[in-house]
N, C-alpha and C positions, 0 to 999 in steps of 0.2 A: 450133648452139653446141656447142663441144667442152668436155666436162667431164672433168677428170683429177684424181687424188689424188696428193699429194706428202707426204713425211714431214717436210720442213723447207723453210724459205725461204732460198735463197742470196741472191737479189736479186729485187726486184719492182718493176713499174711502179707499181701501186697495191696496197697491202696493207690489207685490211679487217679490223678488229679488233672483237670484240664488247665492248660496255659495258653493264652492267646499271644499273638505276635507282640513283640516288644517286651516279652517276659512278664506279661500281665497274668497273675494267678487268678483263676476263676473258681466258681463254686465255693467249696470250703477251704480253698487254697490259702487265702489271706489269714483265716483263723488258724489253720495248721502252722503256717509260717510264724505267726506270733507265738504259738505254743512252743515251737522249736527254736525260739530266739533268733529268727531270721535265717535258719539253716537252709531253707529252700531257696531263698533269694541269693544267698552266698554261693550255693552250689551252681545256680544258673550263671552267676557273674563270672565264675571260674571255668565256664564251658562254652561251647559253641551253640548250645541249645538256646533258641530265641523264641520258641513257640510256633514255629511253622508247622503246618499240617504234616503229620507223619513222624515228626521228631519225637524222641523220647530221651529221658534222663532219669536214671535210677539212683536213688539216695537211700543207702542202707540205714535202717533203724535210727532215724533222727531223734534226738532227745526231746521228750515232751509229747511225742506223737505215738499213739497206741497202735503201731503198725510195724511189722518186721522190715518193711520196705515201702518207701513212697516212690511211685513212678510218675514223673511229670510227663504229660503227653501233650504235644502240640495240637492245638485246635484251630490254628489259623487266625485270620482276622475276626474280631468279635462281631463286626457288622456284616459278615458274610457267613454266618453260622446257619447254613441251610441244611436240608436233610442229608445231602452228600457229605458235607463237612462233619456233621454229627456221626455219620457212619464211618468216616475215615478215622475219627477220634476213637470210636469203639473198637474198630478193627486193629488199629495200631497198638492200642493198649493190650489186646490179647496177644498179638504177634510178638510184642517185645518180651513177654514173660512166659510164653507157652512151654518153654523147655527149662524153666527156672527151678523146677522141683517143688514149687508151691502147688497146692491143690485148689485153692480158692482165690480168685481175683475179684477184688471189690473196686467198682468204678464209681467215682463221685459224679453223679449227674444232678446234684442238688440244686445247681444253678440253672438247670434246663427245665423245660416244660415236661409234664408227664409223657406226652407224646414223643418228645425227643429222647427221654429216658428209655422208652420202649425201643426206639430206633437204635440206641446204643446196644441193647441186648440182642436185637436182630442182627446187627453188624458183627457182634462178637460170635454169634452162632455161625454166620456165613464164613467168618475168618477161621473158625475152628475146623472147618471141613478138611478131611483127609481121606484118601482112598487107599487104605493099607490092608485090606482084607487078605491079600495074598502074601504079605510080608511076614516071615516067621523068624528072622534072625536079626532083627533090629536091636541095637544096643539100647539099654534102658535110657541113657541120656539123650537119645534121639527121638524118644517117644514123648509127646506132650504130656505134661503133668497136670495141667489145669483141667479140672472136671466140673467146676461150677463157677458161674459168674453172678455176683451180687451187684445190683445197680441201686445206688442210693437216690431216692426221689422223694418229693414232698407229698405225693398222692399215689399211694400204692394201687388203689382200685383203678384209677384212671390209667396208670401205666400198664397194668395187667390187661385192661380192656383194649388199649391201643396195641399191645403186643399180639393179641389173638389173630387179627388178620395178617399181620406181618409174619407170624409163625407159619401160617398157611402158605404164604409166598416162599418162605425159606424151605418148607417141605417140598414145594415144587422144584425149586432151584437145586436142592440137594439130590432129589430123585433123578433129575436130568443129568446132574454131574455123575452120578453113579452109572447111569446108562452109558454115557459117553466114555467112561473110564473102563468099563468091562471089556475083557478080551473077547474076540470073536468066537473062540471055541466055547465060551460060556453063553454069550448073548448073540444068538442067531435068531432068525425071524420068529420061529415058534416060541422060543423062550421070551423074547420081547413081548409077543402077544399075550403070553401067559401072565407076565408081570402087569400088563395093562388090564387084563381081565380081573386081576385081584383088586383093582381100584374101584370095583363096584362097592366095596365097603365104605367108600367115601360118599356114596350117593350118585356116582356116575353110572349111566347105562352103557354097557360095553357089548359090542358085537364083533366077532371074529369071523372073517371070510377066508376060506382056504382056496386052493388052486382050482378045484372043480367049480366052485361058485363063481370065481372070477372068470373062468373060461366061459361059463354060461352068459355072463354079463358082457363078454367080448373084450376083456381087459388084456389084450395081447401085447401091448407095448410094455406093460408092467411084467407080465408073465415071461416075455421074451428075455428080460434082463436076468431072471432067476432060473432059466431053464438049464443052465450049465451047472447048477449046484444040486447036491444031494438034499439040501435043506429046502423044505417046501416054503414057497412065498406065502405071505399073509397080508390081509388088509384088516387093520384094526380100526373100529369106529367107536368113538366115545361121545356121549351126549350129556350135557348138563342143562337141566331145565329149571333155571332160577328166575326166569322172567315171566312175562305174560303168557298164560296158557295158549298154546297154538301159535305164538308169535314167531316171526321169522328169526332164525338163528344167525349168528355170525359164525364163520367157519375158518378153521385153521387146518392146513394140510401139510404133512411132514414127509420129507424124504428119509426113508429108513433103510439105507443100504448098509447092512450090518457088517459086511466086509466087501471091499472093492479091489479086486485084483486088476481091474480094467477089462477083464474077460479076454477074448481073443486079441484085442488091442492091448496087450498086457502092459502094465506099468513097469518102470525100472524097479529092480529089487531094492535099491537104496531108498529108504523112507516108506516102503510099502506097509510097514507095521503100523504106521499112523492111520491107515485106512480102516481101522476098527472104529474110528469115530466119524465115518461117513454117514452115520445115522443121526448126526447132531440135530438136524431139523426135526426129525421125529421125536427125539428126546426133548427138544424145546416145546413142541406141541403138547407132549405128555405132561411136562412140568407145568405148563400154563393151565391145562385142564385140572390138574391137582390143586393149583392155587385157587382157581375159580370155585371149585367144589368145596375146598377147605374153608374158605371165608364166606361161603354161601352167597356168591355174587348174584346180583339181581339182573341176570341176563340169560338168554338162551344161547348156548354155544355148542358147536360140534367140532370134534377133532378127528381127522382121518389120517391114518399112517399107512404108507406103502412100504412094506417090510420085505426085503429081498436080500440075496447074497449074489454077488457078481463073480462067477468063477469060470475058468477056461477049460471046461469039460468037453468031451467029444460031442455032447449034445448042445454045446453053447451056441448062442447066436453069433452069426458071422458078419463082418463088415460087408456091406452090399445087400444084406437081406432087406426085404420089404415086409413090414408088418401092418396089420389093420388095427387101429386104436378103437377104444370103446366109442369114440365120437364118430367113427366111420372114416375118418381121415387116414390115409395111408402114409407111412413113415419109412423113408429109406435110411437104414442104419449105416452111416458112414464110418463111425467110430464107436466100438462097443464100450469104450471108456467114457463116453458121454451118455451114461446110463441113467443118471438121476432124473434128467428131464423126461425120459421115457416112463419112469415110474410115476412121476408127478402128472404126466399127461393124462393117464387114465384115472389117477386119484382125483385130480381137479374136475374132470368131466363127471365122474361118479358123484362127487360132492355137490356140484351145481344142479345136476339132474335130479338127485334124490331129495336134497334138503332145501333147494330154492333159497339159498342164504341171501342176507342183505349184501354181503361181500365175502370174498375169500382172501386169506393171507396164506401163502405157502412159504415154508422155511426149508432151506436146504444148504448143505455144504456143497454147492453146485459146481463152482469153477475155480481152477487155479488162476484164471484171468482176473478174478476179483481181487486176489492177493496182489497181483501185479499192478492193478489199478489203484488200490487203496492201502496197500501195506497190511500190517497185521493188527491194526488197532481200530479199524472201521469195517463195518458190514455194509453191503449195498442194498438200497431200496429201489425197486423198479415198480411202477404202477401205472395203470390206465385211469386213475382217479385221484385227484388232489384230496377229495373228501376222505379217501382211505389212507393215503400216504401221510397227510399232515398230522393226524393224531398219533401215528406211530413215531414220527420224528419228534413231536412235542413230548411224548411220554419218555422217549429214550434219553432226552436231556435231563429229565428229572431223576432218573435212576442211574445215570452214569454209564449207559451202554451206547457206544458210538455208532451211529448210522449216517449214511450219506446218500442223498437222492441221486439216482443215475438216470440218464436218458434212455428212452426206447423209441428212437426215430423210425418212422415208416420206411425211410430210404434204405435201412439195413435189412428190411424184409427180403430183398432180393438174394441176400447171402444164404438164406435157408430154403430157397426154392429148389426143389429137386427136378431133375430132368426126366425121372421115371415115376415119381410118386408125388403126393400132395406137398410133402415137406421132407427135408432131411434133418438129421439130428445134430449136425454141426454146421458152422459157417465156413467161410473161406480162410482157413488158416487161423493164426492166433489173434489177428486183429479184431478187437471188439468182441472177444469171446464171451464175456459175461452178458453183453447186450444181446447178442444173437441167441444165447440160451434163454434169456427172458422173453424175447420175441417168440421163440418156439413155444414156451409155456402159454403165452397169451393166446395162441391159436386154439387152446383147449379150455378157455374160460367161458366161451359162448357169450361173450359180451357182459358177463357179470362184473361189477366193480371188483378190483383185484389188486393185490400187491404181492410182489415176490421179494423175499428177503434172502439174499445170498450171504450166508454166514460162514463161508469157507475160511475167511481170515481170522474169525473170532471164536469159533466153537472150542478150540483147544489153545491153551496158552503155555508156551515153553518158558515164559517169564511172566510172573504175576504182574498184572497191570494196576492192581490196587490192593489195599490191605484185606478187603473182603472177598477177593477172587484168588483162588489157588492156582498154582501151576498144574497143568493137566486139564481135565474136563471143567468147563466154565459154567455150563447151564445157561449159556448166552441166549438172550431174547425172552426168557421167561418173565423177568421183571418188567421189561418194556411192554410186552403184550398184556400182562396183568394190569399195569398202570394205565395203559391205553383204554382197556375195558372200563376200569374204575372211573376214569376221567370223562370219557366220551360216550359210553354206551349203556351204563347201568341206569335203570329206571329210578 
């Protein structure tokens, strides 16, 4: 999607104009309405359009206006026009006309600041995302026709400067969405690692460890998950050095189970196809590192991805097996479908041991119990440190990604104590399943400040939660983590 800024509108196929609640025209709206002899006001008065966020009303070729169509777009209350309201306006404008047949959408942001105008373009780009690389028989009228967005603003240079870092964030979100959307026969651990390696072109340092190297390191909980697959497990390490030379990094660790059958504890067939996105945590870490590198963030950051495939082969790990983790702790595998925590156990230990980070944040589509606890619109935050958790929660509110802080009480530790090993990989039944999973992970943090983000409810959307988020792969948490870094950790 091409995004450009213009100072004025000479002519437009579709001109989108903001309208606040109570049908108050904004930007160039009053002037356009006057030129059209009140046609915009009359159209609103004869409709249910009142300017609420997300509402749209199309008016074809009003007399006196040099546009084939004027699209009135609800921008909500004028006194609540924050970043998210501006994004909703831009996303709704694109969504309303994407199948119209027009090629260029002009959005009137003349009444907004240049920074807000940039955010309109950013929102339109996110809204325009589609994963359709494998679709070959779509009818033309089902394919979006808009190929360019023109945003009207009073200061072209300022808007372009403001869009630059936002574009880097969009790149990260879109890359993560692509990863989550790919089928598992295309995106397996080695292919995921290959795509990460290609990110060195952005200035990231990337290192890929194979099974032999991980065996030498003693990463047997991670390797145990992948031992039933023909696909070799991988550990991908990304480094961004944008802060003080030699300074302690912040670390992101992602669960990258490229397909999860459940292993020997096999999942029901119904819905198993969704397990192609059980690498949503690794996708989010990758997208975050792209965003940080793309906007040259003034921070040192590390991203570590545990990439595996969980399959029920004759060599697969069995329920009841005991494995030795990189930390030296022994783990009794009660359920091979509780595999993500086994991957993260070694990845977390490796990260804290090698990089000595200020803190670690792991991301994972870890538990169905998280969906039971929070539904499909919130992800869970578990942490041993308010100083780590609070900036995550603050950033999430600013970008419209919903998180909820969850408890990790010591009293629940007893549920993952094993009778024959140091720890077992599941608790006692379904009760508190997301909590006991977090407590399991905490045992492999070595006391480093840490947060665990269980994004199982939000990595994939069957129904779009906002105009800038598609159905399917969401790229969830990329924006939160990028904003967290920008607000709390950049020099």
